[in-house]
N, C-alpha and C positions, 0 to 999 in steps of 0.2 A: 696251606689251608686244605682241608679235605672237602668233599662235595657238600656235606651238611653245613659246614661253616660258610662255604661260598653261597649256598642258597640263602642262608640267613643274611649274609652281607648284602647280597643283591636285593633282597626284599626290603631290608631296613635302610641301607645306605644309598643305594642307587634309585630305588623306586619309592621309598618312604611309605611303605604299605604295612598295615597290620597283617597278621596271619589270616584273618578272616577275609580281608579285601584281596589279598594275594590269592587265596584259595578260590575266591569267586572268579577272578580273572582266568585262572587255570581250569576251572570247572571241576575242582576237587573239594573235599571237605577240609575244614580247618585242622582236623585231626591228622590228615595226610601231611599237611605242611609241618605240623608239630613233630610228626614221626620222621620226616625227611631231615628237619633241622636237628633232631636229636639222635640221628644215626640209627634209628630203629628200623627204618625201611629206606629204600632208594626209589626215586622217581623213575618212571618208565622213560625210554628214549623220547617218546612223543612229548612227555611233560618237560623233559630237559630242553627239547627243541623250542617249546612254547616259552619257557623261561628265557632262553637265549634271545628269542625274537622280541619279547616285550621289554627286555632290559638292555638290549644292544650289546650284550657280551657274547663272546664266541662259545660254541659248544665245547671246544677244547679247554677253554678256561674253566668251565664248570666241571668237566670230567677228570682232567689230569691234575694231580697234586703239584703244587709249585709252578703251575703254568702262569705266566704273568697276565695280569688284567690288561685287557686291551681298551684303549680309549677310542671311541668312535665319534665321528663328526656328523652323523646323519640327523641330529636334532638341533644343529646350530643354525642360528639366523644369519642373515647377511651381515648384520652389525657384529655378531660374534666372530665371523670370519675376518672382518676388517680389523677388529681388535687383535686377534691372534696374529694376523699378518704384520701388523704394526709392531707387536712385541718381538716377533721373529726378526724383522728388519733391524730393530734397535739392537738386538743381541749381535746380529751380524756386523753392524757398524762398530759396536763396542769391541767385539772380538778382533776385528781388523786393526783397531787402534792398539790393542794390547799386544797383538802380534808384531806390529811395527816397533813398539817400544822395546821388544826383546832383541831386535836386530842390532 
C-alpha cells in the first residue's frame, strides 16, 4: 500500500471516521484529506505524526510502502489482556501436545 491508501485505510478501518471528522481531528479541510487519499498531495510530517498518534500506527507504517501494520496494545482493557493471555496460553498448551505427538 502507498501512503494515500494507508491514510484512507487508517481513517476508515481503524478510526471509522468520515473525511470530514478526520479532517476536524487533524485541523485541516476535508479537501486536504481527499487530496491525500487521492495521491494529489502529501501530508506534512506534522500531519503524518498526528495521524500516527491518533490511530496508534507507527510513522514508519504510514511512510514506507509494504511496511507491515503494527498492532498496538495501548487501548486494551484489563479484560482484553486477560482474554489475550488465555488464548496465548491455550495455544502454548495445544502446541506442546502436538510437539509430543510428533516424537
